[in-house]
mmCIF file of the C-alpha atoms, coordinates in Angstrom:
data_MODEL
# 
_entry.id   MODEL 
# 
loop_
_atom_site.group_PDB 
_atom_site.id 
_atom_site.type_symbol 
_atom_site.label_atom_id 
_atom_site.label_alt_id 
_atom_site.label_comp_id 
_atom_site.label_asym_id 
_atom_site.label_entity_id 
_atom_site.label_seq_id 
_atom_site.pdbx_PDB_ins_code 
_atom_site.Cartn_x 
_atom_site.Cartn_y 
_atom_site.Cartn_z 
_atom_site.occupancy 
_atom_site.B_iso_or_equiv 
_atom_site.pdbx_formal_charge 
_atom_site.auth_seq_id 
_atom_site.auth_comp_id 
_atom_site.auth_asym_id 
_atom_site.auth_atom_id 
_atom_site.pdbx_PDB_model_num 
ATOM 1   C CA . MET A 1 1   ? 4.135   -12.196 -3.431  1.00 0.00 ? 1   MET A CA 1 
ATOM 2   C CA . ASP A 1 2   ? 3.933   -9.905  -0.414  1.00 0.00 ? 2   ASP A CA 1 
ATOM 3   C CA . PHE A 1 3   ? 0.624   -9.173  1.289   1.00 0.00 ? 3   PHE A CA 1 
ATOM 4   C CA . ILE A 1 4   ? 0.620   -5.774  2.988   1.00 0.00 ? 4   ILE A CA 1 
ATOM 5   C CA . PHE A 1 5   ? -2.167  -5.539  5.551   1.00 0.00 ? 5   PHE A CA 1 
ATOM 6   C CA . MET A 1 6   ? -3.276  -1.934  5.852   1.00 0.00 ? 6   MET A CA 1 
ATOM 7   C CA . LEU A 1 7   ? -4.754  -1.011  9.210   1.00 0.00 ? 7   LEU A CA 1 
ATOM 8   C CA . THR A 1 8   ? -7.081  1.331   7.356   1.00 0.00 ? 8   THR A CA 1 
ATOM 9   C CA . ARG A 1 9   ? -10.675 1.681   6.274   1.00 0.00 ? 9   ARG A CA 1 
ATOM 10  C CA . ASP A 1 10  ? -11.766 4.243   3.662   1.00 0.00 ? 10  ASP A CA 1 
ATOM 11  C CA . ASP A 1 11  ? -8.194  5.568   3.554   1.00 0.00 ? 11  ASP A CA 1 
ATOM 12  C CA . ARG A 1 12  ? -8.064  6.301   7.298   1.00 0.00 ? 12  ARG A CA 1 
ATOM 13  C CA . THR A 1 13  ? -6.223  4.353   9.987   1.00 0.00 ? 13  THR A CA 1 
ATOM 14  C CA . VAL A 1 14  ? -8.763  2.580   12.179  1.00 0.00 ? 14  VAL A CA 1 
ATOM 15  C CA . THR A 1 15  ? -8.972  3.954   15.691  1.00 0.00 ? 15  THR A CA 1 
ATOM 16  C CA . ASP A 1 16  ? -8.582  0.492   17.264  1.00 0.00 ? 16  ASP A CA 1 
ATOM 17  C CA . CYS A 1 17  ? -5.478  -0.315  15.197  1.00 0.00 ? 17  CYS A CA 1 
ATOM 18  C CA . LEU A 1 18  ? -3.527  -1.615  18.188  1.00 0.00 ? 18  LEU A CA 1 
ATOM 19  C CA . GLU A 1 19  ? -6.293  -4.010  19.145  1.00 0.00 ? 19  GLU A CA 1 
ATOM 20  C CA . VAL A 1 20  ? -6.570  -5.205  15.544  1.00 0.00 ? 20  VAL A CA 1 
ATOM 21  C CA . LEU A 1 21  ? -2.836  -5.831  15.489  1.00 0.00 ? 21  LEU A CA 1 
ATOM 22  C CA . ASP A 1 22  ? -3.225  -8.146  18.486  1.00 0.00 ? 22  ASP A CA 1 
ATOM 23  C CA . ALA A 1 23  ? -6.191  -9.906  16.855  1.00 0.00 ? 23  ALA A CA 1 
ATOM 24  C CA . VAL A 1 24  ? -4.228  -10.886 13.728  1.00 0.00 ? 24  VAL A CA 1 
ATOM 25  C CA . GLU A 1 25  ? -0.912  -11.708 15.384  1.00 0.00 ? 25  GLU A CA 1 
ATOM 26  C CA . ASP A 1 26  ? -1.277  -15.467 14.941  1.00 0.00 ? 26  ASP A CA 1 
ATOM 27  C CA . LEU A 1 27  ? -1.595  -15.117 11.156  1.00 0.00 ? 27  LEU A CA 1 
ATOM 28  C CA . GLY A 1 28  ? 2.080   -14.218 10.881  1.00 0.00 ? 28  GLY A CA 1 
ATOM 29  C CA . ILE A 1 29  ? 1.571   -11.177 8.649   1.00 0.00 ? 29  ILE A CA 1 
ATOM 30  C CA . THR A 1 30  ? 4.986   -9.574  8.175   1.00 0.00 ? 30  THR A CA 1 
ATOM 31  C CA . HIS A 1 31  ? 4.115   -6.507  6.071   1.00 0.00 ? 31  HIS A CA 1 
ATOM 32  C CA . ILE A 1 32  ? 1.790   -3.982  7.729   1.00 0.00 ? 32  ILE A CA 1 
ATOM 33  C CA . GLY A 1 33  ? 0.899   -0.412  6.867   1.00 0.00 ? 33  GLY A CA 1 
ATOM 34  C CA . PHE A 1 34  ? -1.188  2.575   7.909   1.00 0.00 ? 34  PHE A CA 1 
ATOM 35  C CA . LYS A 1 35  ? -2.036  6.164   7.000   1.00 0.00 ? 35  LYS A CA 1 
ATOM 36  C CA . ASP A 1 36  ? -1.213  9.261   9.039   1.00 0.00 ? 36  ASP A CA 1 
ATOM 37  C CA . VAL A 1 37  ? -4.890  10.241  9.201   1.00 0.00 ? 37  VAL A CA 1 
ATOM 38  C CA . GLY A 1 38  ? -7.603  8.750   11.404  1.00 0.00 ? 38  GLY A CA 1 
ATOM 39  C CA . VAL A 1 39  ? -5.594  8.580   14.632  1.00 0.00 ? 39  VAL A CA 1 
ATOM 40  C CA . ASP A 1 40  ? -3.467  11.038  16.573  1.00 0.00 ? 40  ASP A CA 1 
ATOM 41  C CA . ARG A 1 41  ? 0.327   11.245  16.537  1.00 0.00 ? 41  ARG A CA 1 
ATOM 42  C CA . ASP A 1 42  ? 0.754   9.408   19.831  1.00 0.00 ? 42  ASP A CA 1 
ATOM 43  C CA . THR A 1 43  ? -1.225  6.447   18.496  1.00 0.00 ? 43  THR A CA 1 
ATOM 44  C CA . LEU A 1 44  ? 0.907   6.381   15.348  1.00 0.00 ? 44  LEU A CA 1 
ATOM 45  C CA . VAL A 1 45  ? 4.066   6.247   17.444  1.00 0.00 ? 45  VAL A CA 1 
ATOM 46  C CA . ARG A 1 46  ? 2.706   3.459   19.636  1.00 0.00 ? 46  ARG A CA 1 
ATOM 47  C CA . LEU A 1 47  ? 1.503   1.562   16.577  1.00 0.00 ? 47  LEU A CA 1 
ATOM 48  C CA . HIS A 1 48  ? 4.846   1.780   14.821  1.00 0.00 ? 48  HIS A CA 1 
ATOM 49  C CA . ASP A 1 49  ? 6.668   0.745   17.988  1.00 0.00 ? 49  ASP A CA 1 
ATOM 50  C CA . ALA A 1 50  ? 4.360   -2.279  18.287  1.00 0.00 ? 50  ALA A CA 1 
ATOM 51  C CA . LEU A 1 51  ? 5.048   -3.243  14.678  1.00 0.00 ? 51  LEU A CA 1 
ATOM 52  C CA . ARG A 1 52  ? 8.776   -2.985  15.246  1.00 0.00 ? 52  ARG A CA 1 
ATOM 53  C CA . ILE A 1 53  ? 8.544   -5.244  18.302  1.00 0.00 ? 53  ILE A CA 1 
ATOM 54  C CA . ARG A 1 54  ? 6.769   -7.823  16.108  1.00 0.00 ? 54  ARG A CA 1 
ATOM 55  C CA . GLY A 1 55  ? 9.489   -7.583  13.469  1.00 0.00 ? 55  GLY A CA 1 
ATOM 56  C CA . ALA A 1 56  ? 7.106   -6.339  10.760  1.00 0.00 ? 56  ALA A CA 1 
ATOM 57  C CA . THR A 1 57  ? 8.123   -4.415  7.668   1.00 0.00 ? 57  THR A CA 1 
ATOM 58  C CA . THR A 1 58  ? 6.279   -1.109  7.977   1.00 0.00 ? 58  THR A CA 1 
ATOM 59  C CA . TYR A 1 59  ? 4.565   1.142   5.434   1.00 0.00 ? 59  TYR A CA 1 
ATOM 60  C CA . LEU A 1 60  ? 3.022   4.594   5.565   1.00 0.00 ? 60  LEU A CA 1 
ATOM 61  C CA . GLU A 1 61  ? 0.834   5.543   2.602   1.00 0.00 ? 61  GLU A CA 1 
ATOM 62  C CA . VAL A 1 62  ? 0.242   9.191   1.741   1.00 0.00 ? 62  VAL A CA 1 
ATOM 63  C CA . VAL A 1 63  ? -3.451  10.050  1.437   1.00 0.00 ? 63  VAL A CA 1 
ATOM 64  C CA . SER A 1 64  ? -3.614  13.731  0.600   1.00 0.00 ? 64  SER A CA 1 
ATOM 65  C CA . THR A 1 65  ? -3.532  15.084  -2.950  1.00 0.00 ? 65  THR A CA 1 
ATOM 66  C CA . ASP A 1 66  ? -2.568  18.503  -1.541  1.00 0.00 ? 66  ASP A CA 1 
ATOM 67  C CA . ARG A 1 67  ? 1.160   19.183  -1.846  1.00 0.00 ? 67  ARG A CA 1 
ATOM 68  C CA . GLU A 1 68  ? 1.797   20.616  1.611   1.00 0.00 ? 68  GLU A CA 1 
ATOM 69  C CA . GLN A 1 69  ? -0.266  17.958  3.379   1.00 0.00 ? 69  GLN A CA 1 
ATOM 70  C CA . ALA A 1 70  ? 1.403   15.211  1.355   1.00 0.00 ? 70  ALA A CA 1 
ATOM 71  C CA . LEU A 1 71  ? 4.866   16.491  2.242   1.00 0.00 ? 71  LEU A CA 1 
ATOM 72  C CA . ALA A 1 72  ? 3.819   16.683  5.891   1.00 0.00 ? 72  ALA A CA 1 
ATOM 73  C CA . SER A 1 73  ? 3.053   12.961  5.618   1.00 0.00 ? 73  SER A CA 1 
ATOM 74  C CA . VAL A 1 74  ? 6.551   12.404  4.250   1.00 0.00 ? 74  VAL A CA 1 
ATOM 75  C CA . ARG A 1 75  ? 8.010   14.129  7.302   1.00 0.00 ? 75  ARG A CA 1 
ATOM 76  C CA . THR A 1 76  ? 5.896   11.933  9.556   1.00 0.00 ? 76  THR A CA 1 
ATOM 77  C CA . ALA A 1 77  ? 7.196   8.828   7.789   1.00 0.00 ? 77  ALA A CA 1 
ATOM 78  C CA . ALA A 1 78  ? 10.774  9.976   8.284   1.00 0.00 ? 78  ALA A CA 1 
ATOM 79  C CA . GLU A 1 79  ? 10.212  10.782  11.951  1.00 0.00 ? 79  GLU A CA 1 
ATOM 80  C CA . LEU A 1 80  ? 8.579   7.412   12.618  1.00 0.00 ? 80  LEU A CA 1 
ATOM 81  C CA . GLY A 1 81  ? 11.269  5.566   10.662  1.00 0.00 ? 81  GLY A CA 1 
ATOM 82  C CA . VAL A 1 82  ? 9.014   3.372   8.531   1.00 0.00 ? 82  VAL A CA 1 
ATOM 83  C CA . ASP A 1 83  ? 10.593  1.009   6.013   1.00 0.00 ? 83  ASP A CA 1 
ATOM 84  C CA . TRP A 1 84  ? 8.517   2.141   3.046   1.00 0.00 ? 84  TRP A CA 1 
ATOM 85  C CA . LEU A 1 85  ? 6.664   5.305   2.070   1.00 0.00 ? 85  LEU A CA 1 
ATOM 86  C CA . MET A 1 86  ? 3.895   4.837   -0.480  1.00 0.00 ? 86  MET A CA 1 
ATOM 87  C CA . GLY A 1 87  ? 1.913   7.372   -2.489  1.00 0.00 ? 87  GLY A CA 1 
ATOM 88  C CA . GLY A 1 88  ? 2.202   11.027  -3.307  1.00 0.00 ? 88  GLY A CA 1 
ATOM 89  C CA . THR A 1 89  ? 3.286   12.498  -6.622  1.00 0.00 ? 89  THR A CA 1 
ATOM 90  C CA . TRP A 1 90  ? 5.853   15.118  -5.594  1.00 0.00 ? 90  TRP A CA 1 
ATOM 91  C CA . ILE A 1 91  ? 8.815   12.878  -6.273  1.00 0.00 ? 91  ILE A CA 1 
ATOM 92  C CA . GLU A 1 92  ? 11.747  15.281  -6.114  1.00 0.00 ? 92  GLU A CA 1 
ATOM 93  C CA . GLU A 1 93  ? 10.536  17.009  -2.947  1.00 0.00 ? 93  GLU A CA 1 
ATOM 94  C CA . THR A 1 94  ? 9.796   13.701  -1.279  1.00 0.00 ? 94  THR A CA 1 
ATOM 95  C CA . LEU A 1 95  ? 13.160  12.189  -2.122  1.00 0.00 ? 95  LEU A CA 1 
ATOM 96  C CA . GLY A 1 96  ? 14.784  15.333  -0.757  1.00 0.00 ? 96  GLY A CA 1 
ATOM 97  C CA . LEU A 1 97  ? 12.982  14.950  2.563   1.00 0.00 ? 97  LEU A CA 1 
ATOM 98  C CA . LEU A 1 98  ? 13.907  11.258  2.713   1.00 0.00 ? 98  LEU A CA 1 
ATOM 99  C CA . HIS A 1 99  ? 17.565  11.850  1.844   1.00 0.00 ? 99  HIS A CA 1 
ATOM 100 C CA . GLY A 1 100 ? 19.838  10.173  4.368   1.00 0.00 ? 100 GLY A CA 1 
ATOM 101 C CA . THR A 1 101 ? 17.179  7.728   5.540   1.00 0.00 ? 101 THR A CA 1 
ATOM 102 C CA . PRO A 1 102 ? 16.854  4.050   4.501   1.00 0.00 ? 102 PRO A CA 1 
ATOM 103 C CA . ILE A 1 103 ? 13.172  4.532   3.609   1.00 0.00 ? 103 ILE A CA 1 
ATOM 104 C CA . GLY A 1 104 ? 12.178  3.171   0.204   1.00 0.00 ? 104 GLY A CA 1 
ATOM 105 C CA . TYR A 1 105 ? 9.835   5.440   -1.750  1.00 0.00 ? 105 TYR A CA 1 
ATOM 106 C CA . LEU A 1 106 ? 6.999   4.200   -3.975  1.00 0.00 ? 106 LEU A CA 1 
ATOM 107 C CA . PRO A 1 107 ? 5.155   7.180   -5.514  1.00 0.00 ? 107 PRO A CA 1 
ATOM 108 C CA . PHE A 1 108 ? 1.760   6.914   -7.169  1.00 0.00 ? 108 PHE A CA 1 
ATOM 109 C CA . ALA A 1 109 ? 1.764   6.165   -10.877 1.00 0.00 ? 109 ALA A CA 1 
ATOM 110 C CA . GLY A 1 110 ? -1.077  7.956   -12.638 1.00 0.00 ? 110 GLY A CA 1 
ATOM 111 C CA . ARG A 1 111 ? -3.146  10.845  -11.330 1.00 0.00 ? 111 ARG A CA 1 
ATOM 112 C CA . PRO A 1 112 ? -4.808  10.297  -7.934  1.00 0.00 ? 112 PRO A CA 1 
ATOM 113 C CA . LEU A 1 113 ? -8.126  12.060  -7.392  1.00 0.00 ? 113 LEU A CA 1 
ATOM 114 C CA . GLY A 1 114 ? -10.223 12.758  -4.304  1.00 0.00 ? 114 GLY A CA 1 
ATOM 115 C CA . HIS A 1 115 ? -10.688 10.815  -1.078  1.00 0.00 ? 115 HIS A CA 1 
ATOM 116 C CA . PRO A 1 116 ? -11.040 7.843   -0.998  1.00 0.00 ? 116 PRO A CA 1 
ATOM 117 C CA . THR A 1 117 ? -8.608  8.066   -3.873  1.00 0.00 ? 117 THR A CA 1 
ATOM 118 C CA . ARG A 1 118 ? -9.464  7.170   -7.469  1.00 0.00 ? 118 ARG A CA 1 
ATOM 119 C CA . LEU A 1 119 ? -6.899  6.838   -10.263 1.00 0.00 ? 119 LEU A CA 1 
ATOM 120 C CA . ALA A 1 120 ? -6.904  8.664   -13.593 1.00 0.00 ? 120 ALA A CA 1 
ATOM 121 C CA . GLY A 1 121 ? -4.613  7.734   -16.448 1.00 0.00 ? 121 GLY A CA 1 
ATOM 122 C CA . GLY A 1 122 ? -4.319  4.984   -19.035 1.00 0.00 ? 122 GLY A CA 1 
ATOM 123 C CA . PRO A 1 123 ? -1.485  2.489   -19.613 1.00 0.00 ? 123 PRO A CA 1 
ATOM 124 C CA . GLY A 1 124 ? 0.664   5.035   -21.454 1.00 0.00 ? 124 GLY A CA 1 
ATOM 125 C CA . ARG A 1 125 ? 0.501   7.526   -18.590 1.00 0.00 ? 125 ARG A CA 1 
ATOM 126 C CA . ILE A 1 126 ? 1.231   4.774   -16.075 1.00 0.00 ? 126 ILE A CA 1 
ATOM 127 C CA . ALA A 1 127 ? 4.264   3.575   -18.003 1.00 0.00 ? 127 ALA A CA 1 
ATOM 128 C CA . ASP A 1 128 ? 5.624   7.117   -18.355 1.00 0.00 ? 128 ASP A CA 1 
ATOM 129 C CA . ASP A 1 129 ? 5.225   7.740   -14.615 1.00 0.00 ? 129 ASP A CA 1 
ATOM 130 C CA . CYS A 1 130 ? 6.976   4.470   -13.778 1.00 0.00 ? 130 CYS A CA 1 
ATOM 131 C CA . ARG A 1 131 ? 9.948   5.368   -15.947 1.00 0.00 ? 131 ARG A CA 1 
ATOM 132 C CA . ARG A 1 132 ? 10.094  8.861   -14.463 1.00 0.00 ? 132 ARG A CA 1 
ATOM 133 C CA . ALA A 1 133 ? 10.024  7.476   -10.911 1.00 0.00 ? 133 ALA A CA 1 
ATOM 134 C CA . GLU A 1 134 ? 12.776  4.979   -11.618 1.00 0.00 ? 134 GLU A CA 1 
ATOM 135 C CA . ALA A 1 135 ? 14.959  7.600   -13.287 1.00 0.00 ? 135 ALA A CA 1 
ATOM 136 C CA . ALA A 1 136 ? 14.543  9.873   -10.256 1.00 0.00 ? 136 ALA A CA 1 
ATOM 137 C CA . GLY A 1 137 ? 15.775  7.154   -7.905  1.00 0.00 ? 137 GLY A CA 1 
ATOM 138 C CA . CYS A 1 138 ? 12.527  5.758   -6.486  1.00 0.00 ? 138 CYS A CA 1 
ATOM 139 C CA . SER A 1 139 ? 12.374  2.136   -5.380  1.00 0.00 ? 139 SER A CA 1 
ATOM 140 C CA . GLY A 1 140 ? 9.277   1.364   -7.449  1.00 0.00 ? 140 GLY A CA 1 
ATOM 141 C CA . VAL A 1 141 ? 5.670   2.561   -7.628  1.00 0.00 ? 141 VAL A CA 1 
ATOM 142 C CA . ASP A 1 142 ? 2.348   2.417   -5.799  1.00 0.00 ? 142 ASP A CA 1 
ATOM 143 C CA . LEU A 1 143 ? -0.407  1.633   -8.318  1.00 0.00 ? 143 LEU A CA 1 
ATOM 144 C CA . LEU A 1 144 ? -4.095  2.099   -7.463  1.00 0.00 ? 144 LEU A CA 1 
ATOM 145 C CA . ALA A 1 145 ? -5.062  -0.275  -10.254 1.00 0.00 ? 145 ALA A CA 1 
ATOM 146 C CA . TYR A 1 146 ? -8.482  -1.319  -8.974  1.00 0.00 ? 146 TYR A CA 1 
ATOM 147 C CA . ARG A 1 147 ? -9.472  2.304   -8.462  1.00 0.00 ? 147 ARG A CA 1 
ATOM 148 C CA . ALA A 1 148 ? -8.818  3.144   -12.114 1.00 0.00 ? 148 ALA A CA 1 
ATOM 149 C CA . ILE A 1 149 ? -11.396 5.232   -13.967 1.00 0.00 ? 149 ILE A CA 1 
ATOM 150 C CA . ASP A 1 150 ? -9.757  5.306   -17.413 1.00 0.00 ? 150 ASP A CA 1 
ATOM 151 C CA . ALA A 1 151 ? -8.556  1.742   -18.044 1.00 0.00 ? 151 ALA A CA 1 
ATOM 152 C CA . ASP A 1 152 ? -8.766  -1.916  -17.131 1.00 0.00 ? 152 ASP A CA 1 
ATOM 153 C CA . PRO A 1 153 ? -6.884  -2.511  -13.869 1.00 0.00 ? 153 PRO A CA 1 
ATOM 154 C CA . LEU A 1 154 ? -4.771  -5.383  -15.145 1.00 0.00 ? 154 LEU A CA 1 
ATOM 155 C CA . ASP A 1 155 ? -3.781  -3.433  -18.262 1.00 0.00 ? 155 ASP A CA 1 
ATOM 156 C CA . LEU A 1 156 ? -2.332  -0.818  -15.916 1.00 0.00 ? 156 LEU A CA 1 
ATOM 157 C CA . VAL A 1 157 ? -0.446  -3.452  -13.920 1.00 0.00 ? 157 VAL A CA 1 
ATOM 158 C CA . ARG A 1 158 ? 1.053   -4.948  -17.058 1.00 0.00 ? 158 ARG A CA 1 
ATOM 159 C CA . ALA A 1 159 ? 2.054   -1.501  -18.324 1.00 0.00 ? 159 ALA A CA 1 
ATOM 160 C CA . ALA A 1 160 ? 3.718   -0.680  -15.018 1.00 0.00 ? 160 ALA A CA 1 
ATOM 161 C CA . ARG A 1 161 ? 5.562   -3.999  -14.917 1.00 0.00 ? 161 ARG A CA 1 
ATOM 162 C CA . ALA A 1 162 ? 6.930   -3.493  -18.412 1.00 0.00 ? 162 ALA A CA 1 
ATOM 163 C CA . ALA A 1 163 ? 8.111   0.026   -17.562 1.00 0.00 ? 163 ALA A CA 1 
ATOM 164 C CA . THR A 1 164 ? 9.901   -0.510  -14.244 1.00 0.00 ? 164 THR A CA 1 
ATOM 165 C CA . SER A 1 165 ? 12.343  -2.929  -12.687 1.00 0.00 ? 165 SER A CA 1 
ATOM 166 C CA . GLY A 1 166 ? 11.456  -1.570  -9.250  1.00 0.00 ? 166 GLY A CA 1 
ATOM 167 C CA . ARG A 1 167 ? 8.940   -2.814  -6.715  1.00 0.00 ? 167 ARG A CA 1 
ATOM 168 C CA . LEU A 1 168 ? 5.369   -2.779  -8.001  1.00 0.00 ? 168 LEU A CA 1 
ATOM 169 C CA . VAL A 1 169 ? 2.764   -2.565  -5.239  1.00 0.00 ? 169 VAL A CA 1 
ATOM 170 C CA . VAL A 1 170 ? -0.923  -2.617  -6.163  1.00 0.00 ? 170 VAL A CA 1 
ATOM 171 C CA . ALA A 1 171 ? -3.047  -0.862  -3.546  1.00 0.00 ? 171 ALA A CA 1 
ATOM 172 C CA . GLY A 1 172 ? -6.728  -0.234  -2.967  1.00 0.00 ? 172 GLY A CA 1 
ATOM 173 C CA . SER A 1 173 ? -10.052 -1.996  -3.599  1.00 0.00 ? 173 SER A CA 1 
ATOM 174 C CA . ILE A 1 174 ? -8.751  -5.569  -3.701  1.00 0.00 ? 174 ILE A CA 1 
ATOM 175 C CA . SER A 1 175 ? -11.472 -7.785  -2.285  1.00 0.00 ? 175 SER A CA 1 
ATOM 176 C CA . GLY A 1 176 ? -10.860 -11.373 -3.333  1.00 0.00 ? 176 GLY A CA 1 
ATOM 177 C CA . THR A 1 177 ? -8.297  -14.090 -3.939  1.00 0.00 ? 177 THR A CA 1 
ATOM 178 C CA . ASP A 1 178 ? -9.020  -14.209 -7.683  1.00 0.00 ? 178 ASP A CA 1 
ATOM 179 C CA . GLN A 1 179 ? -7.847  -10.613 -7.968  1.00 0.00 ? 179 GLN A CA 1 
ATOM 180 C CA . ILE A 1 180 ? -4.679  -11.491 -6.058  1.00 0.00 ? 180 ILE A CA 1 
ATOM 181 C CA . ARG A 1 181 ? -3.888  -14.336 -8.452  1.00 0.00 ? 181 ARG A CA 1 
ATOM 182 C CA . ASP A 1 182 ? -4.533  -12.057 -11.437 1.00 0.00 ? 182 ASP A CA 1 
ATOM 183 C CA . LEU A 1 183 ? -2.141  -9.488  -10.000 1.00 0.00 ? 183 LEU A CA 1 
ATOM 184 C CA . ALA A 1 184 ? 0.573   -12.082 -9.590  1.00 0.00 ? 184 ALA A CA 1 
ATOM 185 C CA . VAL A 1 185 ? 0.230   -13.157 -13.234 1.00 0.00 ? 185 VAL A CA 1 
ATOM 186 C CA . ALA A 1 186 ? 0.308   -9.517  -14.361 1.00 0.00 ? 186 ALA A CA 1 
ATOM 187 C CA . GLY A 1 187 ? 3.586   -8.930  -12.513 1.00 0.00 ? 187 GLY A CA 1 
ATOM 188 C CA . ALA A 1 188 ? 2.802   -7.252  -9.188  1.00 0.00 ? 188 ALA A CA 1 
ATOM 189 C CA . ASP A 1 189 ? 5.315   -7.785  -6.399  1.00 0.00 ? 189 ASP A CA 1 
ATOM 190 C CA . ALA A 1 190 ? 2.918   -6.964  -3.564  1.00 0.00 ? 190 ALA A CA 1 
ATOM 191 C CA . PHE A 1 191 ? -0.636  -5.856  -2.850  1.00 0.00 ? 191 PHE A CA 1 
ATOM 192 C CA . THR A 1 192 ? -2.486  -4.153  -0.027  1.00 0.00 ? 192 THR A CA 1 
ATOM 193 C CA . ILE A 1 193 ? -5.807  -4.938  1.609   1.00 0.00 ? 193 ILE A CA 1 
ATOM 194 C CA . GLY A 1 194 ? -7.468  -2.866  4.322   1.00 0.00 ? 194 GLY A CA 1 
ATOM 195 C CA . SER A 1 195 ? -11.104 -1.856  3.925   1.00 0.00 ? 195 SER A CA 1 
ATOM 196 C CA . ALA A 1 196 ? -12.214 -5.194  2.452   1.00 0.00 ? 196 ALA A CA 1 
ATOM 197 C CA . ALA A 1 197 ? -11.109 -6.962  5.609   1.00 0.00 ? 197 ALA A CA 1 
ATOM 198 C CA . PHE A 1 198 ? -12.805 -4.494  7.922   1.00 0.00 ? 198 PHE A CA 1 
ATOM 199 C CA . ASP A 1 199 ? -16.109 -4.414  6.050   1.00 0.00 ? 199 ASP A CA 1 
ATOM 200 C CA . GLY A 1 200 ? -16.296 -8.203  5.665   1.00 0.00 ? 200 GLY A CA 1 
ATOM 201 C CA . SER A 1 201 ? -16.018 -8.315  1.865   1.00 0.00 ? 201 SER A CA 1 
ATOM 202 C CA . LEU A 1 202 ? -13.353 -11.002 1.793   1.00 0.00 ? 202 LEU A CA 1 
ATOM 203 C CA . ARG A 1 203 ? -15.470 -13.599 3.588   1.00 0.00 ? 203 ARG A CA 1 
ATOM 204 C CA . PRO A 1 204 ? -19.071 -12.442 4.078   1.00 0.00 ? 204 PRO A CA 1 
ATOM 205 C CA . ASP A 1 205 ? -19.784 -15.605 6.075   1.00 0.00 ? 205 ASP A CA 1 
ATOM 206 C CA . ALA A 1 206 ? -17.015 -14.931 8.633   1.00 0.00 ? 206 ALA A CA 1 
ATOM 207 C CA . GLY A 1 207 ? -17.079 -12.567 11.570  1.00 0.00 ? 207 GLY A CA 1 
ATOM 208 C CA . THR A 1 208 ? -13.551 -11.892 12.819  1.00 0.00 ? 208 THR A CA 1 
ATOM 209 C CA . ILE A 1 209 ? -10.786 -9.901  11.195  1.00 0.00 ? 209 ILE A CA 1 
ATOM 210 C CA . ALA A 1 210 ? -8.484  -12.922 11.435  1.00 0.00 ? 210 ALA A CA 1 
ATOM 211 C CA . SER A 1 211 ? -11.014 -15.065 9.560   1.00 0.00 ? 211 SER A CA 1 
ATOM 212 C CA . GLN A 1 212 ? -11.303 -12.400 6.872   1.00 0.00 ? 212 GLN A CA 1 
ATOM 213 C CA . LEU A 1 213 ? -7.548  -12.317 6.324   1.00 0.00 ? 213 LEU A CA 1 
ATOM 214 C CA . ALA A 1 214 ? -6.686  -16.025 6.584   1.00 0.00 ? 214 ALA A CA 1 
ATOM 215 C CA . PRO A 1 215 ? -7.428  -16.889 2.908   1.00 0.00 ? 215 PRO A CA 1 
ATOM 216 C CA . VAL A 1 216 ? -5.477  -13.825 1.773   1.00 0.00 ? 216 VAL A CA 1 
ATOM 217 C CA . VAL A 1 217 ? -2.443  -14.923 3.769   1.00 0.00 ? 217 VAL A CA 1 
ATOM 218 C CA . ASP A 1 218 ? -2.725  -18.455 2.374   1.00 0.00 ? 218 ASP A CA 1 
ATOM 219 C CA . THR A 1 219 ? -3.060  -17.250 -1.226  1.00 0.00 ? 219 THR A CA 1 
ATOM 220 C CA . ALA A 1 220 ? -0.135  -14.852 -0.992  1.00 0.00 ? 220 ALA A CA 1 
ATOM 221 C CA . GLY A 1 221 ? 2.009   -17.555 0.577   1.00 0.00 ? 221 GLY A CA 1 
ATOM 222 C CA . ALA A 1 222 ? 1.159   -20.049 -2.152  1.00 0.00 ? 222 ALA A CA 1 
ATOM 223 C CA . LEU A 1 223 ? 1.956   -17.520 -4.869  1.00 0.00 ? 223 LEU A CA 1 
ATOM 224 C CA . SER A 1 224 ? 5.301   -16.744 -3.251  1.00 0.00 ? 224 SER A CA 1 
ATOM 225 C CA . VAL A 1 225 ? 6.238   -20.426 -3.313  1.00 0.00 ? 225 VAL A CA 1 
ATOM 226 C CA . CYS A 1 226 ? 5.277   -20.693 -6.996  1.00 0.00 ? 226 CYS A CA 1 
ATOM 227 C CA . ARG A 1 227 ? 7.510   -17.790 -8.047  1.00 0.00 ? 227 ARG A CA 1 
# 
């Protein structure tokens, strides 16, 4: 199971993202993502270059629920050359902008609302969106399961898994290893953590970002071996 460390807090890339990257280098995290809000364009370029030097698989997640702003994020992803683009709901337009690139696209399943983003939609809506994304040629979906307002998070994960053969990434509001294990059982391929590491929720007794993330790395690694 892949752990994607998001260099974000409250859906914004942290301003000291480059320093944080150095602080967690020894953990061997190989999947790292960010948003295109919170820092300027030059910082995004330097961050992505630093991730490439480290050999990381890179992710940009769309934040905006406004069409034009979301598509601007898609253009940024293409210009940076990330490996994966996550989020957004304008599937056809996004795939058009990504045409000719090797970037895998994982749109949101369900209806994202507000900022930080919440998720509307029950299991039926999630399943329908997963099938629509796969039929359009997407590589999978980005599911904000633990930000759901209409259903149990794990019911949404199971519905998504049954409806798609693509990559199922669960993003947002994951704050403990029990949740990670539950996601693995429900069928998720990967999960993201950002804010919980920066606000100390993962290990309230620990002070450094590396200490916050260490049990997450260990849990994800153990689950990958078991699969």
